[in-house]
SERO-208365 format. One record per residue (C-alpha): x, y, z; residue number from 1. Coordinates in steps of 0.5 Angstrom, whole numbers, plus 500, padded with zeros to 3 digits. Layout:
<drenlums>
{drenlum {X, Y, Z}, NUM}
...
</drenlums>
This chain:
<drenlums>
{drenlum {485, 497, 558}, 1}
{drenlum {490, 498, 564}, 2}
{drenlum {495, 495, 560}, 3}
{drenlum {495, 499, 554}, 4}
{drenlum {495, 505, 558}, 5}
{drenlum {501, 503, 562}, 6}
{drenlum {505, 501, 556}, 7}
{drenlum {503, 507, 552}, 8}
{drenlum {509, 510, 550}, 9}
{drenlum {510, 518, 549}, 10}
{drenlum {510, 521, 542}, 11}
{drenlum {517, 522, 539}, 12}
{drenlum {520, 528, 541}, 13}
{drenlum {528, 529, 541}, 14}
{drenlum {531, 523, 538}, 15}
{drenlum {538, 520, 538}, 16}
{drenlum {539, 516, 531}, 17}
{drenlum {543, 510, 531}, 18}
{drenlum {545, 507, 524}, 19}
{drenlum {550, 501, 523}, 20}
{drenlum {554, 500, 516}, 21}
{drenlum {554, 492, 516}, 22}
{drenlum {559, 489, 511}, 23}
{drenlum {553, 484, 508}, 24}
{drenlum {549, 488, 503}, 25}
{drenlum {543, 484, 505}, 26}
{drenlum {543, 487, 512}, 27}
{drenlum {544, 494, 510}, 28}
{drenlum {539, 500, 511}, 29}
{drenlum {539, 506, 507}, 30}
{drenlum {541, 512, 511}, 31}
{drenlum {537, 517, 507}, 32}
{drenlum {531, 513, 508}, 33}
{drenlum {532, 512, 515}, 34}
{drenlum {532, 520, 516}, 35}
{drenlum {525, 520, 512}, 36}
{drenlum {522, 515, 516}, 37}
{drenlum {524, 519, 522}, 38}
{drenlum {522, 525, 519}, 39}
{drenlum {515, 522, 517}, 40}
{drenlum {514, 520, 525}, 41}
{drenlum {515, 527, 527}, 42}
{drenlum {521, 527, 531}, 43}
{drenlum {527, 532, 532}, 44}
{drenlum {533, 529, 530}, 45}
{drenlum {539, 531, 536}, 46}
{drenlum {545, 527, 533}, 47}
{drenlum {546, 521, 529}, 48}
{drenlum {551, 516, 531}, 49}
{drenlum {554, 511, 526}, 50}
{drenlum {558, 505, 526}, 51}
{drenlum {561, 499, 522}, 52}
{drenlum {560, 492, 524}, 53}
{drenlum {561, 485, 521}, 54}
{drenlum {555, 482, 525}, 55}
{drenlum {550, 485, 530}, 56}
{drenlum {552, 484, 537}, 57}
{drenlum {548, 479, 541}, 58}
{drenlum {547, 483, 547}, 59}
{drenlum {547, 490, 545}, 60}
{drenlum {547, 490, 537}, 61}
{drenlum {552, 495, 537}, 62}
{drenlum {557, 493, 542}, 63}
{drenlum {558, 495, 549}, 64}
{drenlum {563, 501, 547}, 65}
{drenlum {558, 504, 542}, 66}
{drenlum {552, 503, 547}, 67}
{drenlum {556, 507, 552}, 68}
{drenlum {557, 513, 546}, 69}
{drenlum {550, 513, 545}, 70}
{drenlum {548, 513, 553}, 71}
{drenlum {553, 520, 553}, 72}
{drenlum {549, 523, 547}, 73}
{drenlum {542, 521, 550}, 74}
{drenlum {545, 525, 557}, 75}
{drenlum {548, 531, 553}, 76}
{drenlum {541, 532, 549}, 77}
{drenlum {536, 530, 554}, 78}
{drenlum {533, 525, 548}, 79}
{drenlum {527, 522, 549}, 80}
{drenlum {528, 516, 545}, 81}
{drenlum {534, 512, 541}, 82}
{drenlum {532, 510, 534}, 83}
{drenlum {536, 504, 531}, 84}
{drenlum {535, 503, 523}, 85}
{drenlum {535, 496, 524}, 86}
{drenlum {531, 490, 527}, 87}
{drenlum {532, 489, 534}, 88}
{drenlum {531, 482, 538}, 89}
{drenlum {526, 483, 544}, 90}
{drenlum {532, 482, 548}, 91}
{drenlum {537, 487, 545}, 92}
{drenlum {532, 492, 545}, 93}
{drenlum {531, 491, 553}, 94}
{drenlum {538, 491, 554}, 95}
{drenlum {539, 497, 550}, 96}
{drenlum {533, 501, 554}, 97}
{drenlum {536, 498, 561}, 98}
{drenlum {543, 501, 559}, 99}
{drenlum {541, 508, 556}, 100}
{drenlum {535, 509, 561}, 101}
{drenlum {531, 511, 556}, 102}
{drenlum {526, 508, 550}, 103}
{drenlum {529, 505, 545}, 104}
{drenlum {525, 504, 538}, 105}
{drenlum {528, 500, 532}, 106}
{drenlum {526, 500, 525}, 107}
{drenlum {520, 496, 525}, 108}
{drenlum {517, 500, 531}, 109}
{drenlum {518, 506, 527}, 110}
{drenlum {515, 504, 521}, 111}
{drenlum {509, 501, 526}, 112}
{drenlum {509, 508, 529}, 113}
{drenlum {508, 512, 522}, 114}
{drenlum {503, 507, 520}, 115}
{drenlum {499, 508, 527}, 116}
{drenlum {499, 516, 525}, 117}
{drenlum {497, 515, 518}, 118}
{drenlum {491, 510, 518}, 119}
{drenlum {485, 513, 517}, 120}
{drenlum {480, 508, 515}, 121}
{drenlum {477, 503, 520}, 122}
{drenlum {480, 497, 517}, 123}
{drenlum {487, 501, 517}, 124}
{drenlum {487, 502, 524}, 125}
{drenlum {485, 495, 526}, 126}
{drenlum {491, 492, 522}, 127}
{drenlum {496, 497, 525}, 128}
{drenlum {493, 495, 532}, 129}
{drenlum {494, 488, 530}, 130}
{drenlum {501, 489, 528}, 131}
{drenlum {503, 493, 534}, 132}
{drenlum {500, 488, 539}, 133}
{drenlum {503, 482, 536}, 134}
{drenlum {510, 485, 536}, 135}
{drenlum {508, 487, 544}, 136}
{drenlum {507, 480, 545}, 137}
{drenlum {514, 478, 544}, 138}
{drenlum {516, 484, 548}, 139}
{drenlum {513, 484, 555}, 140}
{drenlum {517, 483, 561}, 141}
{drenlum {516, 482, 568}, 142}
{drenlum {516, 489, 570}, 143}
{drenlum {511, 489, 576}, 144}
{drenlum {512, 483, 580}, 145}
{drenlum {510, 487, 586}, 146}
{drenlum {503, 487, 584}, 147}
{drenlum {503, 479, 584}, 148}
{drenlum {497, 477, 588}, 149}
{drenlum {498, 473, 594}, 150}
{drenlum {494, 467, 596}, 151}
{drenlum {491, 466, 603}, 152}
{drenlum {491, 460, 608}, 153}
{drenlum {492, 454, 603}, 154}
{drenlum {494, 458, 597}, 155}
{drenlum {501, 460, 599}, 156}
{drenlum {506, 463, 593}, 157}
{drenlum {504, 468, 588}, 158}
{drenlum {498, 468, 584}, 159}
{drenlum {497, 470, 577}, 160}
{drenlum {503, 475, 576}, 161}
{drenlum {502, 482, 572}, 162}
{drenlum {506, 479, 566}, 163}
{drenlum {501, 473, 565}, 164}
{drenlum {495, 478, 566}, 165}
{drenlum {498, 482, 561}, 166}
{drenlum {500, 477, 556}, 167}
{drenlum {492, 474, 557}, 168}
{drenlum {490, 481, 556}, 169}
{drenlum {494, 482, 549}, 170}
{drenlum {492, 475, 547}, 171}
{drenlum {485, 476, 548}, 172}
{drenlum {485, 483, 544}, 173}
{drenlum {489, 480, 538}, 174}
{drenlum {484, 474, 537}, 175}
{drenlum {478, 480, 538}, 176}
{drenlum {482, 484, 532}, 177}
{drenlum {483, 478, 528}, 178}
{drenlum {476, 476, 528}, 179}
{drenlum {474, 483, 526}, 180}
{drenlum {479, 484, 520}, 181}
{drenlum {477, 477, 518}, 182}
{drenlum {470, 480, 517}, 183}
{drenlum {472, 486, 513}, 184}
{drenlum {476, 481, 509}, 185}
{drenlum {470, 477, 507}, 186}
{drenlum {467, 484, 505}, 187}
{drenlum {473, 485, 501}, 188}
{drenlum {472, 478, 498}, 189}
{drenlum {465, 479, 496}, 190}
{drenlum {467, 486, 493}, 191}
{drenlum {472, 482, 488}, 192}
{drenlum {467, 477, 486}, 193}
{drenlum {462, 482, 484}, 194}
{drenlum {467, 486, 480}, 195}
{drenlum {469, 479, 477}, 196}
{drenlum {462, 477, 476}, 197}
{drenlum {461, 484, 472}, 198}
{drenlum {468, 482, 468}, 199}
{drenlum {471, 489, 470}, 200}
{drenlum {478, 489, 470}, 201}
{drenlum {482, 491, 476}, 202}
{drenlum {489, 495, 475}, 203}
{drenlum {492, 496, 482}, 204}
{drenlum {498, 501, 483}, 205}
{drenlum {504, 499, 487}, 206}
{drenlum {511, 501, 488}, 207}
{drenlum {516, 503, 493}, 208}
{drenlum {513, 508, 498}, 209}
{drenlum {513, 516, 496}, 210}
{drenlum {514, 514, 489}, 211}
{drenlum {508, 518, 487}, 212}
{drenlum {502, 513, 487}, 213}
{drenlum {497, 517, 490}, 214}
{drenlum {499, 523, 486}, 215}
{drenlum {498, 518, 480}, 216}
{drenlum {492, 515, 482}, 217}
{drenlum {489, 522, 483}, 218}
{drenlum {491, 524, 476}, 219}
{drenlum {488, 518, 473}, 220}
{drenlum {481, 517, 477}, 221}
{drenlum {480, 525, 479}, 222}
{drenlum {479, 521, 486}, 223}
{drenlum {482, 527, 490}, 224}
{drenlum {486, 522, 495}, 225}
{drenlum {491, 525, 500}, 226}
{drenlum {498, 526, 497}, 227}
{drenlum {504, 528, 500}, 228}
{drenlum {512, 528, 499}, 229}
{drenlum {513, 524, 505}, 230}
{drenlum {514, 516, 506}, 231}
{drenlum {507, 513, 508}, 232}
{drenlum {503, 519, 506}, 233}
{drenlum {497, 514, 505}, 234}
{drenlum {495, 507, 508}, 235}
{drenlum {488, 506, 506}, 236}
{drenlum {487, 503, 499}, 237}
{drenlum {482, 506, 495}, 238}
{drenlum {478, 504, 489}, 239}
{drenlum {475, 508, 483}, 240}
{drenlum {471, 506, 477}, 241}
{drenlum {474, 509, 470}, 242}
{drenlum {472, 509, 463}, 243}
{drenlum {478, 507, 459}, 244}
{drenlum {478, 509, 451}, 245}
{drenlum {478, 503, 447}, 246}
{drenlum {478, 499, 453}, 247}
{drenlum {471, 500, 457}, 248}
{drenlum {470, 501, 464}, 249}
{drenlum {476, 498, 469}, 250}
{drenlum {477, 499, 477}, 251}
{drenlum {483, 503, 479}, 252}
{drenlum {486, 501, 486}, 253}
{drenlum {491, 505, 490}, 254}
{drenlum {495, 501, 495}, 255}
{drenlum {500, 502, 501}, 256}
{drenlum {507, 503, 499}, 257}
{drenlum {512, 498, 500}, 258}
{drenlum {519, 499, 503}, 259}
{drenlum {525, 495, 504}, 260}
{drenlum {525, 489, 509}, 261}
{drenlum {518, 491, 511}, 262}
{drenlum {516, 488, 517}, 263}
{drenlum {513, 481, 516}, 264}
{drenlum {507, 483, 521}, 265}
{drenlum {505, 488, 517}, 266}
{drenlum {505, 484, 511}, 267}
{drenlum {500, 479, 515}, 268}
{drenlum {496, 485, 518}, 269}
{drenlum {495, 488, 511}, 270}
{drenlum {494, 482, 507}, 271}
{drenlum {486, 483, 506}, 272}
{drenlum {489, 490, 503}, 273}
{drenlum {494, 487, 499}, 274}
{drenlum {490, 482, 496}, 275}
{drenlum {487, 487, 491}, 276}
{drenlum {494, 486, 489}, 277}
{drenlum {494, 479, 488}, 278}
{drenlum {487, 479, 485}, 279}
{drenlum {489, 485, 480}, 280}
{drenlum {488, 484, 472}, 281}
{drenlum {494, 489, 471}, 282}
{drenlum {499, 492, 476}, 283}
{drenlum {502, 499, 475}, 284}
{drenlum {509, 498, 478}, 285}
{drenlum {511, 506, 479}, 286}
{drenlum {518, 507, 480}, 287}
{drenlum {521, 514, 482}, 288}
{drenlum {526, 515, 476}, 289}
{drenlum {530, 520, 480}, 290}
{drenlum {532, 515, 485}, 291}
{drenlum {539, 513, 485}, 292}
{drenlum {537, 507, 488}, 293}
{drenlum {531, 505, 484}, 294}
{drenlum {534, 499, 481}, 295}
{drenlum {534, 496, 488}, 296}
{drenlum {527, 499, 490}, 297}
{drenlum {524, 495, 484}, 298}
{drenlum {527, 489, 487}, 299}
{drenlum {524, 490, 494}, 300}
{drenlum {517, 491, 491}, 301}
{drenlum {518, 485, 487}, 302}
{drenlum {519, 481, 493}, 303}
{drenlum {513, 484, 496}, 304}
{drenlum {509, 482, 490}, 305}
{drenlum {512, 475, 490}, 306}
{drenlum {510, 475, 498}, 307}
{drenlum {503, 477, 497}, 308}
{drenlum {502, 472, 491}, 309}
{drenlum {502, 476, 485}, 310}
{drenlum {508, 474, 482}, 311}
{drenlum {504, 472, 475}, 312}
{drenlum {500, 478, 475}, 313}
{drenlum {502, 482, 469}, 314}
{drenlum {506, 489, 470}, 315}
{drenlum {507, 495, 467}, 316}
{drenlum {513, 499, 469}, 317}
{drenlum {512, 506, 470}, 318}
{drenlum {518, 511, 471}, 319}
{drenlum {515, 517, 475}, 320}
{drenlum {518, 524, 476}, 321}
{drenlum {522, 525, 470}, 322}
{drenlum {522, 532, 471}, 323}
{drenlum {527, 531, 476}, 324}
{drenlum {532, 527, 472}, 325}
{drenlum {538, 531, 469}, 326}
{drenlum {538, 531, 463}, 327}
{drenlum {531, 531, 463}, 328}
{drenlum {527, 526, 459}, 329}
{drenlum {520, 527, 455}, 330}
{drenlum {514, 523, 456}, 331}
{drenlum {514, 516, 452}, 332}
{drenlum {512, 509, 452}, 333}
{drenlum {517, 503, 451}, 334}
{drenlum {514, 497, 447}, 335}
{drenlum {517, 490, 447}, 336}
{drenlum {518, 486, 441}, 337}
{drenlum {510, 484, 440}, 338}
{drenlum {508, 492, 440}, 339}
{drenlum {506, 491, 447}, 340}
{drenlum {507, 497, 452}, 341}
{drenlum {513, 495, 457}, 342}
{drenlum {515, 502, 460}, 343}
{drenlum {512, 509, 461}, 344}
{drenlum {516, 515, 463}, 345}
{drenlum {511, 520, 466}, 346}
{drenlum {511, 526, 471}, 347}
{drenlum {505, 525, 475}, 348}
{drenlum {506, 531, 479}, 349}
{drenlum {506, 536, 473}, 350}
{drenlum {501, 531, 469}, 351}
{drenlum {506, 529, 464}, 352}
{drenlum {505, 523, 460}, 353}
{drenlum {498, 521, 463}, 354}
{drenlum {495, 520, 457}, 355}
{drenlum {500, 516, 454}, 356}
{drenlum {500, 512, 460}, 357}
{drenlum {492, 511, 460}, 358}
{drenlum {493, 509, 453}, 359}
{drenlum {498, 504, 455}, 360}
{drenlum {494, 501, 460}, 361}
{drenlum {488, 501, 455}, 362}
{drenlum {492, 497, 450}, 363}
{drenlum {492, 491, 455}, 364}
{drenlum {485, 490, 455}, 365}
{drenlum {483, 491, 448}, 366}
{drenlum {479, 485, 446}, 367}
{drenlum {473, 484, 441}, 368}
{drenlum {469, 491, 439}, 369}
{drenlum {462, 491, 437}, 370}
{drenlum {459, 495, 432}, 371}
{drenlum {452, 496, 435}, 372}
{drenlum {445, 499, 433}, 373}
{drenlum {441, 501, 439}, 374}
{drenlum {434, 504, 440}, 375}
{drenlum {433, 507, 447}, 376}
{drenlum {426, 509, 450}, 377}
{drenlum {424, 516, 449}, 378}
{drenlum {424, 517, 457}, 379}
{drenlum {431, 514, 458}, 380}
{drenlum {434, 521, 458}, 381}
{drenlum {439, 518, 464}, 382}
{drenlum {441, 512, 460}, 383}
{drenlum {442, 517, 454}, 384}
{drenlum {447, 521, 457}, 385}
{drenlum {451, 514, 460}, 386}
{drenlum {452, 512, 452}, 387}
{drenlum {456, 519, 451}, 388}
{drenlum {461, 516, 456}, 389}
{drenlum {461, 509, 453}, 390}
{drenlum {465, 507, 447}, 391}
{drenlum {465, 511, 440}, 392}
{drenlum {458, 514, 437}, 393}
{drenlum {458, 513, 430}, 394}
{drenlum {451, 516, 428}, 395}
{drenlum {445, 518, 432}, 396}
{drenlum {438, 520, 431}, 397}
{drenlum {431, 519, 433}, 398}
{drenlum {425, 515, 430}, 399}
{drenlum {418, 517, 429}, 400}
{drenlum {416, 516, 436}, 401}
{drenlum {422, 520, 439}, 402}
{drenlum {426, 514, 441}, 403}
{drenlum {434, 515, 441}, 404}
{drenlum {437, 511, 435}, 405}
{drenlum {445, 510, 436}, 406}
{drenlum {450, 506, 432}, 407}
{drenlum {456, 506, 436}, 408}
{drenlum {463, 502, 438}, 409}
{drenlum {463, 498, 444}, 410}
{drenlum {468, 493, 448}, 411}
{drenlum {465, 487, 450}, 412}
{drenlum {464, 489, 457}, 413}
{drenlum {460, 495, 455}, 414}
{drenlum {456, 491, 450}, 415}
{drenlum {455, 486, 456}, 416}
{drenlum {453, 491, 460}, 417}
{drenlum {448, 496, 456}, 418}
{drenlum {444, 490, 453}, 419}
{drenlum {441, 488, 460}, 420}
{drenlum {438, 495, 460}, 421}
{drenlum {431, 495, 461}, 422}
{drenlum {430, 502, 457}, 423}
{drenlum {433, 499, 451}, 424}
{drenlum {427, 497, 446}, 425}
{drenlum {432, 494, 441}, 426}
{drenlum {439, 492, 441}, 427}
{drenlum {443, 489, 435}, 428}
{drenlum {450, 487, 433}, 429}
{drenlum {452, 489, 426}, 430}
{drenlum {459, 487, 426}, 431}
{drenlum {465, 484, 431}, 432}
{drenlum {472, 487, 430}, 433}
{drenlum {478, 483, 432}, 434}
{drenlum {483, 484, 438}, 435}
{drenlum {488, 489, 437}, 436}
{drenlum {494, 489, 442}, 437}
{drenlum {498, 495, 440}, 438}
{drenlum {498, 502, 441}, 439}
</drenlums>
């Protein structure tokens, strides 16, 4: 592990920030989001240097004159790192680092650093390390030529250079990580197949980072997932089974937040996690309603959804943080022409509108309802308690032997599950109701 010890960088401390305002809208990055990213990484901001350019400088990205200004700022503040709010090529990053005589980190590296700090699960840590190593493999330079191994008599000239050794170590570790992640991916695939076999719908919460996904997930599932008002507070996806009134049991999934110009290596590394999105029955697209750039961020999320192959999955647009709007907006559901929920307005922080959202989600899965008569064995107390968590009980009682009698409404999924119970002495469908897509 000598290579990784040698290349391990110091924790971010004092930082000089560099932001370029490009004329081309597609190349621009938000300055407010840049501040939030740096804050999430835990750096102390010493100075912000901004400039305007038509296009990036091939050598220094920001131009030689502006690079000299950054160098003076680094010396003035005794900064540890310069963070650039844009993606740099390996050559640009290396040239800037040599000129400034300090570490240079671009937007992609900054996001990777935050991910490395926040990953908690075994899978998340593997995915982040893979993304970091793939990035490192393009940035290795010949920095230790004095360590070249010289040959003896009959083998004049340099042997394997340190650079070649480093690359071999990195590539070996990448292959090792890819194999381990592939194993995790197969395990996830088995879990998804099991859910499909049981016909349980999956609802995945997606959205721009810091839109409030984990807070909403906690309200909808009582999961107790860590949530904080900062970018990428949580990275690891979480699944919870929930009973939706009128729709039956479903699976809710929380995912990593999306961000503009998300590094491609991260999309690739987190593909096994993001497959929860492409395999979902419904996407809850959560939006920060109070964000002045919410429309642009909606488009950014849609691009990532398209990239992971989830374009055709139905979406329910949910506007969060309505308590921060001026003028304020009350919780409500907007229906389309067919009476199907299209947008829901809520405040996950205050719990406003969560019941409306649950009803709206349930409306997507309302199908056939069965009115059934059940006779449950007298000793099946646990199953009797489970029935109270399902459907709607219309009548209940006991027969002469003390067995439990129920007449109740069940969804198709619930009926398919209940009729397999060994504790059932009798199960009969009395009637079948037609689907209802409205609220």
